[in-house]
mmCIF file of the N, C-alpha and C atoms, coordinates in Angstrom:
data_MODEL
# 
_entry.id   MODEL 
# 
loop_
_atom_site.group_PDB 
_atom_site.id 
_atom_site.type_symbol 
_atom_site.label_atom_id 
_atom_site.label_alt_id 
_atom_site.label_comp_id 
_atom_site.label_asym_id 
_atom_site.label_entity_id 
_atom_site.label_seq_id 
_atom_site.pdbx_PDB_ins_code 
_atom_site.Cartn_x 
_atom_site.Cartn_y 
_atom_site.Cartn_z 
_atom_site.occupancy 
_atom_site.B_iso_or_equiv 
_atom_site.pdbx_formal_charge 
_atom_site.auth_seq_id 
_atom_site.auth_comp_id 
_atom_site.auth_asym_id 
_atom_site.auth_atom_id 
_atom_site.pdbx_PDB_model_num 
ATOM 1   N N  . UNK A 1 1  ? 24.564 31.423 -45.711 1.00 0.00 ? 1  UNK A N  1 
ATOM 2   C CA . UNK A 1 1  ? 25.165 30.722 -44.586 1.00 0.00 ? 1  UNK A CA 1 
ATOM 3   C C  . UNK A 1 1  ? 26.626 31.108 -44.438 1.00 0.00 ? 1  UNK A C  1 
ATOM 4   N N  . UNK A 1 2  ? 27.023 31.290 -43.226 1.00 0.00 ? 2  UNK A N  1 
ATOM 5   C CA . UNK A 1 2  ? 28.421 31.569 -42.949 1.00 0.00 ? 2  UNK A CA 1 
ATOM 6   C C  . UNK A 1 2  ? 29.189 30.254 -42.826 1.00 0.00 ? 2  UNK A C  1 
ATOM 7   N N  . UNK A 1 3  ? 30.384 30.205 -43.382 1.00 0.00 ? 3  UNK A N  1 
ATOM 8   C CA . UNK A 1 3  ? 31.177 28.979 -43.209 1.00 0.00 ? 3  UNK A CA 1 
ATOM 9   C C  . UNK A 1 3  ? 31.628 28.853 -41.750 1.00 0.00 ? 3  UNK A C  1 
ATOM 10  N N  . UNK A 1 4  ? 31.558 27.643 -41.248 1.00 0.00 ? 4  UNK A N  1 
ATOM 11  C CA . UNK A 1 4  ? 31.973 27.431 -39.863 1.00 0.00 ? 4  UNK A CA 1 
ATOM 12  C C  . UNK A 1 4  ? 33.483 27.308 -39.792 1.00 0.00 ? 4  UNK A C  1 
ATOM 13  N N  . UNK A 1 5  ? 34.023 27.838 -38.743 1.00 0.00 ? 5  UNK A N  1 
ATOM 14  C CA . UNK A 1 5  ? 35.470 27.748 -38.550 1.00 0.00 ? 5  UNK A CA 1 
ATOM 15  C C  . UNK A 1 5  ? 35.812 26.376 -38.006 1.00 0.00 ? 5  UNK A C  1 
ATOM 16  N N  . UNK A 1 6  ? 36.815 25.782 -38.586 1.00 0.00 ? 6  UNK A N  1 
ATOM 17  C CA . UNK A 1 6  ? 37.307 24.508 -38.074 1.00 0.00 ? 6  UNK A CA 1 
ATOM 18  C C  . UNK A 1 6  ? 38.550 24.792 -37.254 1.00 0.00 ? 6  UNK A C  1 
ATOM 19  N N  . UNK A 1 7  ? 38.503 24.410 -36.020 1.00 0.00 ? 7  UNK A N  1 
ATOM 20  C CA . UNK A 1 7  ? 39.664 24.607 -35.161 1.00 0.00 ? 7  UNK A CA 1 
ATOM 21  C C  . UNK A 1 7  ? 40.565 23.393 -35.279 1.00 0.00 ? 7  UNK A C  1 
ATOM 22  N N  . UNK A 1 8  ? 41.787 23.633 -35.595 1.00 0.00 ? 8  UNK A N  1 
ATOM 23  C CA . UNK A 1 8  ? 42.762 22.559 -35.729 1.00 0.00 ? 8  UNK A CA 1 
ATOM 24  C C  . UNK A 1 8  ? 43.450 22.381 -34.382 1.00 0.00 ? 8  UNK A C  1 
ATOM 25  N N  . UNK A 1 9  ? 43.414 21.157 -33.882 1.00 0.00 ? 9  UNK A N  1 
ATOM 26  C CA . UNK A 1 9  ? 44.079 20.908 -32.613 1.00 0.00 ? 9  UNK A CA 1 
ATOM 27  C C  . UNK A 1 9  ? 45.579 20.852 -32.857 1.00 0.00 ? 9  UNK A C  1 
ATOM 28  N N  . UNK A 1 10 ? 46.321 21.581 -32.086 1.00 0.00 ? 10 UNK A N  1 
ATOM 29  C CA . UNK A 1 10 ? 47.761 21.618 -32.239 1.00 0.00 ? 10 UNK A CA 1 
ATOM 30  C C  . UNK A 1 10 ? 48.382 20.451 -31.492 1.00 0.00 ? 10 UNK A C  1 
ATOM 31  N N  . UNK A 1 11 ? 49.090 19.627 -32.207 1.00 0.00 ? 11 UNK A N  1 
ATOM 32  C CA . UNK A 1 11 ? 49.803 18.526 -31.588 1.00 0.00 ? 11 UNK A CA 1 
ATOM 33  C C  . UNK A 1 11 ? 51.208 18.997 -31.247 1.00 0.00 ? 11 UNK A C  1 
ATOM 34  N N  . UNK A 1 12 ? 51.678 18.601 -30.098 1.00 0.00 ? 12 UNK A N  1 
ATOM 35  C CA . UNK A 1 12 ? 53.024 18.969 -29.707 1.00 0.00 ? 12 UNK A CA 1 
ATOM 36  C C  . UNK A 1 12 ? 54.006 18.295 -30.653 1.00 0.00 ? 12 UNK A C  1 
ATOM 37  N N  . UNK A 1 13 ? 54.890 19.053 -31.275 1.00 0.00 ? 13 UNK A N  1 
ATOM 38  C CA . UNK A 1 13 ? 55.840 18.430 -32.188 1.00 0.00 ? 13 UNK A CA 1 
ATOM 39  C C  . UNK A 1 13 ? 56.823 17.548 -31.413 1.00 0.00 ? 13 UNK A C  1 
ATOM 40  N N  . UNK A 1 14 ? 56.984 16.338 -31.880 1.00 0.00 ? 14 UNK A N  1 
ATOM 41  C CA . UNK A 1 14 ? 57.913 15.422 -31.233 1.00 0.00 ? 14 UNK A CA 1 
ATOM 42  C C  . UNK A 1 14 ? 59.331 15.725 -31.707 1.00 0.00 ? 14 UNK A C  1 
ATOM 43  N N  . UNK A 1 15 ? 60.285 15.639 -30.806 1.00 0.00 ? 15 UNK A N  1 
ATOM 44  C CA . UNK A 1 15 ? 61.684 15.889 -31.132 1.00 0.00 ? 15 UNK A CA 1 
ATOM 45  C C  . UNK A 1 15 ? 62.552 14.879 -30.396 1.00 0.00 ? 15 UNK A C  1 
ATOM 46  N N  . UNK A 1 16 ? 63.698 14.624 -30.958 1.00 0.00 ? 16 UNK A N  1 
ATOM 47  C CA . UNK A 1 16 ? 64.640 13.670 -30.371 1.00 0.00 ? 16 UNK A CA 1 
ATOM 48  C C  . UNK A 1 16 ? 65.034 14.119 -28.966 1.00 0.00 ? 16 UNK A C  1 
ATOM 49  N N  . UNK A 1 17 ? 64.968 13.179 -28.024 1.00 0.00 ? 17 UNK A N  1 
ATOM 50  C CA . UNK A 1 17 ? 65.395 13.458 -26.662 1.00 0.00 ? 17 UNK A CA 1 
ATOM 51  C C  . UNK A 1 17 ? 64.305 13.911 -25.719 1.00 0.00 ? 17 UNK A C  1 
ATOM 52  N N  . UNK A 1 18 ? 63.097 14.129 -26.218 1.00 0.00 ? 18 UNK A N  1 
ATOM 53  C CA . UNK A 1 18 ? 62.014 14.550 -25.327 1.00 0.00 ? 18 UNK A CA 1 
ATOM 54  C C  . UNK A 1 18 ? 61.661 13.428 -24.359 1.00 0.00 ? 18 UNK A C  1 
ATOM 55  N N  . UNK A 1 19 ? 61.277 13.809 -23.161 1.00 0.00 ? 19 UNK A N  1 
ATOM 56  C CA . UNK A 1 19 ? 60.815 12.870 -22.150 1.00 0.00 ? 19 UNK A CA 1 
ATOM 57  C C  . UNK A 1 19 ? 59.434 13.319 -21.699 1.00 0.00 ? 19 UNK A C  1 
ATOM 58  N N  . UNK A 1 20 ? 58.450 12.428 -21.859 1.00 0.00 ? 20 UNK A N  1 
ATOM 59  C CA . UNK A 1 20 ? 57.065 12.711 -21.517 1.00 0.00 ? 20 UNK A CA 1 
ATOM 60  C C  . UNK A 1 20 ? 56.677 11.899 -20.297 1.00 0.00 ? 20 UNK A C  1 
ATOM 61  N N  . UNK A 1 21 ? 55.949 12.514 -19.365 1.00 0.00 ? 21 UNK A N  1 
ATOM 62  C CA . UNK A 1 21 ? 55.486 11.857 -18.144 1.00 0.00 ? 21 UNK A CA 1 
ATOM 63  C C  . UNK A 1 21 ? 54.001 11.583 -18.269 1.00 0.00 ? 21 UNK A C  1 
ATOM 64  N N  . UNK A 1 22 ? 53.623 10.311 -18.085 1.00 0.00 ? 22 UNK A N  1 
ATOM 65  C CA . UNK A 1 22 ? 52.222 9.916  -18.017 1.00 0.00 ? 22 UNK A CA 1 
ATOM 66  C C  . UNK A 1 22 ? 51.918 9.590  -16.561 1.00 0.00 ? 22 UNK A C  1 
ATOM 67  N N  . UNK A 1 23 ? 50.774 9.027  -16.270 1.00 0.00 ? 23 UNK A N  1 
ATOM 68  C CA . UNK A 1 23 ? 50.401 8.728  -14.887 1.00 0.00 ? 23 UNK A CA 1 
ATOM 69  C C  . UNK A 1 23 ? 51.405 7.808  -14.204 1.00 0.00 ? 23 UNK A C  1 
ATOM 70  N N  . UNK A 1 24 ? 51.673 6.655  -14.815 1.00 0.00 ? 24 UNK A N  1 
ATOM 71  C CA . UNK A 1 24 ? 52.541 5.674  -14.157 1.00 0.00 ? 24 UNK A CA 1 
ATOM 72  C C  . UNK A 1 24 ? 53.746 5.285  -14.996 1.00 0.00 ? 24 UNK A C  1 
ATOM 73  N N  . UNK A 1 25 ? 53.998 5.974  -16.097 1.00 0.00 ? 25 UNK A N  1 
ATOM 74  C CA . UNK A 1 25 ? 55.119 5.608  -16.963 1.00 0.00 ? 25 UNK A CA 1 
ATOM 75  C C  . UNK A 1 25 ? 55.671 6.835  -17.664 1.00 0.00 ? 25 UNK A C  1 
ATOM 76  N N  . UNK A 1 26 ? 56.798 6.652  -18.323 1.00 0.00 ? 26 UNK A N  1 
ATOM 77  C CA . UNK A 1 26 ? 57.452 7.692  -19.109 1.00 0.00 ? 26 UNK A CA 1 
ATOM 78  C C  . UNK A 1 26 ? 57.576 7.226  -20.548 1.00 0.00 ? 26 UNK A C  1 
ATOM 79  N N  . UNK A 1 27 ? 57.629 8.171  -21.475 1.00 0.00 ? 27 UNK A N  1 
ATOM 80  C CA . UNK A 1 27 ? 57.921 7.882  -22.872 1.00 0.00 ? 27 UNK A CA 1 
ATOM 81  C C  . UNK A 1 27 ? 59.076 8.786  -23.279 1.00 0.00 ? 27 UNK A C  1 
ATOM 82  N N  . UNK A 1 28 ? 60.145 8.168  -23.773 1.00 0.00 ? 28 UNK A N  1 
ATOM 83  C CA . UNK A 1 28 ? 61.306 8.910  -24.249 1.00 0.00 ? 28 UNK A CA 1 
ATOM 84  C C  . UNK A 1 28 ? 61.369 8.785  -25.765 1.00 0.00 ? 28 UNK A C  1 
ATOM 85  N N  . UNK A 1 29 ? 61.441 9.911  -26.450 1.00 0.00 ? 29 UNK A N  1 
ATOM 86  C CA . UNK A 1 29 ? 61.520 9.929  -27.907 1.00 0.00 ? 29 UNK A CA 1 
ATOM 87  C C  . UNK A 1 29 ? 62.985 9.747  -28.298 1.00 0.00 ? 29 UNK A C  1 
ATOM 88  N N  . UNK A 1 30 ? 63.255 8.702  -29.077 1.00 0.00 ? 30 UNK A N  1 
ATOM 89  C CA . UNK A 1 30 ? 64.630 8.389  -29.472 1.00 0.00 ? 30 UNK A CA 1 
ATOM 90  C C  . UNK A 1 30 ? 64.997 9.027  -30.812 1.00 0.00 ? 30 UNK A C  1 
ATOM 91  N N  . UNK A 1 31 ? 64.160 8.855  -31.820 1.00 0.00 ? 31 UNK A N  1 
ATOM 92  C CA . UNK A 1 31 ? 64.377 9.414  -33.159 1.00 0.00 ? 31 UNK A CA 1 
ATOM 93  C C  . UNK A 1 31 ? 63.027 9.801  -33.744 1.00 0.00 ? 31 UNK A C  1 
ATOM 94  N N  . UNK A 1 32 ? 63.020 10.809 -34.600 1.00 0.00 ? 32 UNK A N  1 
ATOM 95  C CA . UNK A 1 32 ? 61.799 11.219 -35.275 1.00 0.00 ? 32 UNK A CA 1 
ATOM 96  C C  . UNK A 1 32 ? 62.109 11.333 -36.768 1.00 0.00 ? 32 UNK A C  1 
ATOM 97  N N  . UNK A 1 33 ? 61.306 10.639 -37.575 1.00 0.00 ? 33 UNK A N  1 
ATOM 98  C CA . UNK A 1 33 ? 61.461 10.698 -39.020 1.00 0.00 ? 33 UNK A CA 1 
ATOM 99  C C  . UNK A 1 33 ? 60.331 11.503 -39.637 1.00 0.00 ? 33 UNK A C  1 
ATOM 100 N N  . UNK A 1 34 ? 60.064 11.237 -40.917 1.00 0.00 ? 34 UNK A N  1 
ATOM 101 C CA . UNK A 1 34 ? 58.992 11.962 -41.612 1.00 0.00 ? 34 UNK A CA 1 
ATOM 102 C C  . UNK A 1 34 ? 57.622 11.541 -41.112 1.00 0.00 ? 34 UNK A C  1 
ATOM 103 N N  . UNK A 1 35 ? 57.408 10.232 -40.954 1.00 0.00 ? 35 UNK A N  1 
ATOM 104 C CA . UNK A 1 35 ? 56.093 9.754  -40.522 1.00 0.00 ? 35 UNK A CA 1 
ATOM 105 C C  . UNK A 1 35 ? 56.162 8.837  -39.305 1.00 0.00 ? 35 UNK A C  1 
ATOM 106 N N  . UNK A 1 36 ? 57.341 8.334  -38.977 1.00 0.00 ? 36 UNK A N  1 
ATOM 107 C CA . UNK A 1 36 ? 57.480 7.392  -37.863 1.00 0.00 ? 36 UNK A CA 1 
ATOM 108 C C  . UNK A 1 36 ? 58.395 7.956  -36.787 1.00 0.00 ? 36 UNK A C  1 
ATOM 109 N N  . UNK A 1 37 ? 58.239 7.414  -35.597 1.00 0.00 ? 37 UNK A N  1 
ATOM 110 C CA . UNK A 1 37 ? 59.108 7.804  -34.493 1.00 0.00 ? 37 UNK A CA 1 
ATOM 111 C C  . UNK A 1 37 ? 59.520 6.560  -33.704 1.00 0.00 ? 37 UNK A C  1 
ATOM 112 N N  . UNK A 1 38 ? 60.737 6.579  -33.194 1.00 0.00 ? 38 UNK A N  1 
ATOM 113 C CA . UNK A 1 38 ? 61.253 5.525  -32.328 1.00 0.00 ? 38 UNK A CA 1 
ATOM 114 C C  . UNK A 1 38 ? 61.146 6.054  -30.896 1.00 0.00 ? 38 UNK A C  1 
ATOM 115 N N  . UNK A 1 39 ? 60.595 5.233  -30.012 1.00 0.00 ? 39 UNK A N  1 
ATOM 116 C CA . UNK A 1 39 ? 60.403 5.675  -28.627 1.00 0.00 ? 39 UNK A CA 1 
ATOM 117 C C  . UNK A 1 39 ? 60.576 4.502  -27.676 1.00 0.00 ? 39 UNK A C  1 
ATOM 118 N N  . UNK A 1 40 ? 60.821 4.832  -26.402 1.00 0.00 ? 40 UNK A N  1 
ATOM 119 C CA . UNK A 1 40 ? 60.878 3.844  -25.326 1.00 0.00 ? 40 UNK A CA 1 
ATOM 120 C C  . UNK A 1 40 ? 59.812 4.201  -24.312 1.00 0.00 ? 40 UNK A C  1 
ATOM 121 N N  . UNK A 1 41 ? 59.061 3.193  -23.874 1.00 0.00 ? 41 UNK A N  1 
ATOM 122 C CA . UNK A 1 41 ? 58.058 3.387  -22.832 1.00 0.00 ? 41 UNK A CA 1 
ATOM 123 C C  . UNK A 1 41 ? 58.506 2.579  -21.616 1.00 0.00 ? 41 UNK A C  1 
ATOM 124 N N  . UNK A 1 42 ? 58.672 3.245  -20.480 1.00 0.00 ? 42 UNK A N  1 
ATOM 125 C CA . UNK A 1 42 ? 59.168 2.559  -19.285 1.00 0.00 ? 42 UNK A CA 1 
ATOM 126 C C  . UNK A 1 42 ? 58.524 3.135  -18.035 1.00 0.00 ? 42 UNK A C  1 
ATOM 127 N N  . UNK A 1 43 ? 58.589 2.341  -16.967 1.00 0.00 ? 43 UNK A N  1 
ATOM 128 C CA . UNK A 1 43 ? 58.080 2.812  -15.679 1.00 0.00 ? 43 UNK A CA 1 
ATOM 129 C C  . UNK A 1 43 ? 59.249 3.267  -14.807 1.00 0.00 ? 43 UNK A C  1 
ATOM 130 N N  . UNK A 1 44 ? 60.055 2.337  -14.343 1.00 0.00 ? 44 UNK A N  1 
ATOM 131 C CA . UNK A 1 44 ? 61.213 2.713  -13.533 1.00 0.00 ? 44 UNK A CA 1 
ATOM 132 C C  . UNK A 1 44 ? 62.515 2.256  -14.177 1.00 0.00 ? 44 UNK A C  1 
ATOM 133 N N  . UNK A 1 45 ? 62.472 1.199  -14.948 1.00 0.00 ? 45 UNK A N  1 
ATOM 134 C CA . UNK A 1 45 ? 63.664 0.666  -15.581 1.00 0.00 ? 45 UNK A CA 1 
ATOM 135 C C  . UNK A 1 45 ? 64.005 1.469  -16.841 1.00 0.00 ? 45 UNK A C  1 
ATOM 136 N N  . UNK A 1 46 ? 65.285 1.452  -17.240 1.00 0.00 ? 46 UNK A N  1 
ATOM 137 C CA . UNK A 1 46 ? 65.714 2.171  -18.428 1.00 0.00 ? 46 UNK A CA 1 
ATOM 138 C C  . UNK A 1 46 ? 66.077 1.225  -19.572 1.00 0.00 ? 46 UNK A C  1 
ATOM 139 N N  . UNK A 1 47 ? 66.327 -0.043 -19.282 1.00 0.00 ? 47 UNK A N  1 
ATOM 140 C CA . UNK A 1 47 ? 66.729 -0.987 -20.318 1.00 0.00 ? 47 UNK A CA 1 
ATOM 141 C C  . UNK A 1 47 ? 65.496 -1.659 -20.908 1.00 0.00 ? 47 UNK A C  1 
ATOM 142 N N  . UNK A 1 48 ? 64.825 -0.944 -21.759 1.00 0.00 ? 48 UNK A N  1 
ATOM 143 C CA . UNK A 1 48 ? 63.632 -1.463 -22.411 1.00 0.00 ? 48 UNK A CA 1 
ATOM 144 C C  . UNK A 1 48 ? 63.827 -1.355 -23.921 1.00 0.00 ? 48 UNK A C  1 
ATOM 145 N N  . UNK A 1 49 ? 63.147 -2.199 -24.692 1.00 0.00 ? 49 UNK A N  1 
ATOM 146 C CA . UNK A 1 49 ? 63.311 -2.135 -26.144 1.00 0.00 ? 49 UNK A CA 1 
ATOM 147 C C  . UNK A 1 49 ? 62.721 -0.853 -26.730 1.00 0.00 ? 49 UNK A C  1 
ATOM 148 N N  . UNK A 1 50 ? 63.279 -0.460 -27.850 1.00 0.00 ? 50 UNK A N  1 
ATOM 149 C CA . UNK A 1 50 ? 62.792 0.712  -28.567 1.00 0.00 ? 50 UNK A CA 1 
ATOM 150 C C  . UNK A 1 50 ? 61.649 0.271  -29.472 1.00 0.00 ? 50 UNK A C  1 
ATOM 151 N N  . UNK A 1 51 ? 60.548 0.997  -29.420 1.00 0.00 ? 51 UNK A N  1 
ATOM 152 C CA . UNK A 1 51 ? 59.370 0.699  -30.236 1.00 0.00 ? 51 UNK A CA 1 
ATOM 153 C C  . UNK A 1 51 ? 59.292 1.682  -31.389 1.00 0.00 ? 51 UNK A C  1 
ATOM 154 N N  . UNK A 1 52 ? 58.526 1.320  -32.403 1.00 0.00 ? 52 UNK A N  1 
ATOM 155 C CA . UNK A 1 52 ? 58.350 2.146  -33.583 1.00 0.00 ? 52 UNK A CA 1 
ATOM 156 C C  . UNK A 1 52 ? 56.861 2.399  -33.779 1.00 0.00 ? 52 UNK A C  1 
ATOM 157 N N  . UNK A 1 53 ? 56.496 3.649  -33.993 1.00 0.00 ? 53 UNK A N  1 
ATOM 158 C CA . UNK A 1 53 ? 55.091 3.983  -34.202 1.00 0.00 ? 53 UNK A CA 1 
ATOM 159 C C  . UNK A 1 53 ? 54.956 5.247  -35.030 1.00 0.00 ? 53 UNK A C  1 
ATOM 160 N N  . UNK A 1 54 ? 53.792 5.456  -35.577 1.00 0.00 ? 54 UNK A N  1 
ATOM 161 C CA . UNK A 1 54 ? 53.522 6.667  -36.345 1.00 0.00 ? 54 UNK A CA 1 
ATOM 162 C C  . UNK A 1 54 ? 53.509 7.889  -35.442 1.00 0.00 ? 54 UNK A C  1 
ATOM 163 N N  . UNK A 1 55 ? 53.967 8.999  -35.971 1.00 0.00 ? 55 UNK A N  1 
ATOM 164 C CA . UNK A 1 55 ? 54.025 10.236 -35.187 1.00 0.00 ? 55 UNK A CA 1 
ATOM 165 C C  . UNK A 1 55 ? 52.633 10.636 -34.707 1.00 0.00 ? 55 UNK A C  1 
ATOM 166 N N  . UNK A 1 56 ? 51.653 10.549 -35.588 1.00 0.00 ? 56 UNK A N  1 
ATOM 167 C CA . UNK A 1 56 ? 50.287 10.934 -35.226 1.00 0.00 ? 56 UNK A CA 1 
ATOM 168 C C  . UNK A 1 56 ? 49.744 10.021 -34.139 1.00 0.00 ? 56 UNK A C  1 
ATOM 169 N N  . UNK A 1 57 ? 50.056 8.727  -34.220 1.00 0.00 ? 57 UNK A N  1 
ATOM 170 C CA . UNK A 1 57 ? 49.576 7.779  -33.212 1.00 0.00 ? 57 UNK A CA 1 
ATOM 171 C C  . UNK A 1 57 ? 50.212 8.052  -31.853 1.00 0.00 ? 57 UNK A C  1 
ATOM 172 N N  . UNK A 1 58 ? 51.506 8.359  -31.835 1.00 0.00 ? 58 UNK A N  1 
ATOM 173 C CA . UNK A 1 58 ? 52.189 8.648  -30.563 1.00 0.00 ? 58 UNK A CA 1 
ATOM 174 C C  . UNK A 1 58 ? 51.651 9.943  -29.967 1.00 0.00 ? 58 UNK A C  1 
ATOM 175 N N  . UNK A 1 59 ? 51.435 10.957 -30.798 1.00 0.00 ? 59 UNK A N  1 
ATOM 176 C CA . UNK A 1 59 ? 50.880 12.216 -30.308 1.00 0.00 ? 59 UNK A CA 1 
ATOM 177 C C  . UNK A 1 59 ? 49.472 12.010 -29.748 1.00 0.00 ? 59 UNK A C  1 
ATOM 178 N N  . UNK A 1 60 ? 48.677 11.199 -30.423 1.00 0.00 ? 60 UNK A N  1 
ATOM 179 C CA . UNK A 1 60 ? 47.321 10.918 -29.938 1.00 0.00 ? 60 UNK A CA 1 
ATOM 180 C C  . UNK A 1 60 ? 47.368 10.174 -28.607 1.00 0.00 ? 60 UNK A C  1 
ATOM 181 N N  . UNK A 1 61 ? 48.293 9.230  -28.469 1.00 0.00 ? 61 UNK A N  1 
ATOM 182 C CA . UNK A 1 61 ? 48.445 8.485  -27.214 1.00 0.00 ? 61 UNK A CA 1 
ATOM 183 C C  . UNK A 1 61 ? 48.829 9.433  -26.080 1.00 0.00 ? 61 UNK A C  1 
ATOM 184 N N  . UNK A 1 62 ? 49.762 10.335 -26.344 1.00 0.00 ? 62 UNK A N  1 
ATOM 185 C CA . UNK A 1 62 ? 50.173 11.293 -25.319 1.00 0.00 ? 62 UNK A CA 1 
ATOM 186 C C  . UNK A 1 62 ? 49.013 12.207 -24.934 1.00 0.00 ? 62 UNK A C  1 
ATOM 187 N N  . UNK A 1 63 ? 48.232 12.605 -25.919 1.00 0.00 ? 63 UNK A N  1 
ATOM 188 C CA . UNK A 1 63 ? 47.120 13.518 -25.645 1.00 0.00 ? 63 UNK A CA 1 
ATOM 189 C C  . UNK A 1 63 ? 46.021 12.833 -24.839 1.00 0.00 ? 63 UNK A C  1 
ATOM 190 N N  . UNK A 1 64 ? 45.663 11.597 -25.220 1.00 0.00 ? 64 UNK A N  1 
ATOM 191 C CA . UNK A 1 64 ? 44.572 10.914 -24.520 1.00 0.00 ? 64 UNK A CA 1 
ATOM 192 C C  . UNK A 1 64 ? 44.961 10.479 -23.118 1.00 0.00 ? 64 UNK A C  1 
ATOM 193 N N  . UNK A 1 65 ? 46.243 10.249 -22.873 1.00 0.00 ? 65 UNK A N  1 
ATOM 194 C CA . UNK A 1 65 ? 46.696 9.810  -21.559 1.00 0.00 ? 65 UNK A CA 1 
ATOM 195 C C  . UNK A 1 65 ? 47.280 10.940 -20.719 1.00 0.00 ? 65 UNK A C  1 
ATOM 196 N N  . UNK A 1 66 ? 47.132 12.166 -21.162 1.00 0.00 ? 66 UNK A N  1 
ATOM 197 C CA . UNK A 1 66 ? 47.568 13.317 -20.368 1.00 0.00 ? 66 UNK A CA 1 
ATOM 198 C C  . UNK A 1 66 ? 49.065 13.419 -20.217 1.00 0.00 ? 66 UNK A C  1 
ATOM 199 N N  . UNK A 1 67 ? 49.801 13.241 -21.307 1.00 0.00 ? 67 UNK A N  1 
ATOM 200 C CA . UNK A 1 67 ? 51.262 13.333 -21.257 1.00 0.00 ? 67 UNK A CA 1 
ATOM 201 C C  . UNK A 1 67 ? 51.732 14.752 -21.005 1.00 0.00 ? 67 UNK A C  1 
ATOM 202 N N  . UNK A 1 68 ? 52.724 14.888 -20.135 1.00 0.00 ? 68 UNK A N  1 
ATOM 203 C CA . UNK A 1 68 ? 53.306 16.186 -19.830 1.00 0.00 ? 68 UNK A CA 1 
ATOM 204 C C  . UNK A 1 68 ? 54.791 16.138 -20.186 1.00 0.00 ? 68 UNK A C  1 
ATOM 205 N N  . UNK A 1 69 ? 55.239 17.131 -20.924 1.00 0.00 ? 69 UNK A N  1 
ATOM 206 C CA . UNK A 1 69 ? 56.631 17.210 -21.356 1.00 0.00 ? 69 UNK A CA 1 
ATOM 207 C C  . UNK A 1 69 ? 57.493 17.636 -20.180 1.00 0.00 ? 69 UNK A C  1 
ATOM 208 N N  . UNK A 1 70 ? 58.481 16.784 -19.819 1.00 0.00 ? 70 UNK A N  1 
ATOM 209 C CA . UNK A 1 70 ? 59.350 17.149 -18.689 1.00 0.00 ? 70 UNK A CA 1 
ATOM 210 C C  . UNK A 1 70 ? 60.792 17.416 -19.132 1.00 0.00 ? 70 UNK A C  1 
ATOM 211 N N  . UNK A 1 71 ? 61.172 16.980 -20.347 1.00 0.00 ? 71 UNK A N  1 
ATOM 212 C CA . UNK A 1 71 ? 62.483 17.322 -20.895 1.00 0.00 ? 71 UNK A CA 1 
ATOM 213 C C  . UNK A 1 71 ? 62.292 17.630 -22.376 1.00 0.00 ? 71 UNK A C  1 
ATOM 214 N N  . UNK A 1 72 ? 62.732 18.816 -22.808 1.00 0.00 ? 72 UNK A N  1 
ATOM 215 C CA . UNK A 1 72 ? 62.454 19.261 -24.157 1.00 0.00 ? 72 UNK A CA 1 
ATOM 216 C C  . UNK A 1 72 ? 63.415 18.735 -25.205 1.00 0.00 ? 72 UNK A C  1 
ATOM 217 N N  . UNK A 1 73 ? 64.661 18.456 -24.863 1.00 0.00 ? 73 UNK A N  1 
ATOM 218 C CA . UNK A 1 73 ? 65.604 18.007 -25.876 1.00 0.00 ? 73 UNK A CA 1 
ATOM 219 C C  . UNK A 1 73 ? 66.593 17.026 -25.257 1.00 0.00 ? 73 UNK A C  1 
ATOM 220 N N  . UNK A 1 74 ? 67.412 16.449 -26.115 1.00 0.00 ? 74 UNK A N  1 
ATOM 221 C CA . UNK A 1 74 ? 68.395 15.474 -25.658 1.00 0.00 ? 74 UNK A CA 1 
ATOM 222 C C  . UNK A 1 74 ? 69.447 16.143 -24.795 1.00 0.00 ? 74 UNK A C  1 
ATOM 223 N N  . UNK A 1 75 ? 69.913 15.471 -23.738 1.00 0.00 ? 75 UNK A N  1 
ATOM 224 C CA . UNK A 1 75 ? 70.965 16.063 -22.913 1.00 0.00 ? 75 UNK A CA 1 
ATOM 225 C C  . UNK A 1 75 ? 72.269 16.147 -23.706 1.00 0.00 ? 75 UNK A C  1 
ATOM 226 N N  . UNK A 1 76 ? 73.040 17.171 -23.448 1.00 0.00 ? 76 UNK A N  1 
ATOM 227 C CA . UNK A 1 76 ? 74.314 17.381 -24.147 1.00 0.00 ? 76 UNK A CA 1 
ATOM 228 C C  . UNK A 1 76 ? 75.350 16.452 -23.527 1.00 0.00 ? 76 UNK A C  1 
ATOM 229 N N  . UNK A 1 77 ? 76.030 15.699 -24.392 1.00 0.00 ? 77 UNK A N  1 
ATOM 230 C CA . UNK A 1 77 ? 77.066 14.784 -23.912 1.00 0.00 ? 77 UNK A CA 1 
ATOM 231 C C  . UNK A 1 77 ? 78.395 15.511 -23.842 1.00 0.00 ? 77 UNK A C  1 
ATOM 232 N N  . UNK A 1 78 ? 79.103 15.341 -22.735 1.00 0.00 ? 78 UNK A N  1 
ATOM 233 C CA . UNK A 1 78 ? 80.408 15.971 -22.565 1.00 0.00 ? 78 UNK A CA 1 
ATOM 234 C C  . UNK A 1 78 ? 81.455 15.188 -23.349 1.00 0.00 ? 78 UNK A C  1 
ATOM 235 N N  . UNK A 1 79 ? 82.319 15.909 -24.028 1.00 0.00 ? 79 UNK A N  1 
ATOM 236 C CA . UNK A 1 79 ? 83.354 15.252 -24.837 1.00 0.00 ? 79 UNK A CA 1 
ATOM 237 C C  . UNK A 1 79 ? 84.599 14.984 -24.042 1.00 0.00 ? 79 UNK A C  1 
# 
């Protein structure tokens, strides 16, 4: 018997400052640690609380809801 190939699904690596677009809301990645990430989920308002979730769980949520990356990194602040 030949061993079957297992295809590993590539998850988009989360990074600080990313902005993801879903159908009716956005998710902004605030911080990324070893296993957890801080993010904000909002529709039109920006003053929303920061949530905490596992990186794998956030990636799975983005994948199942058709998240599209619209900003790759944090905007540069002028000094």
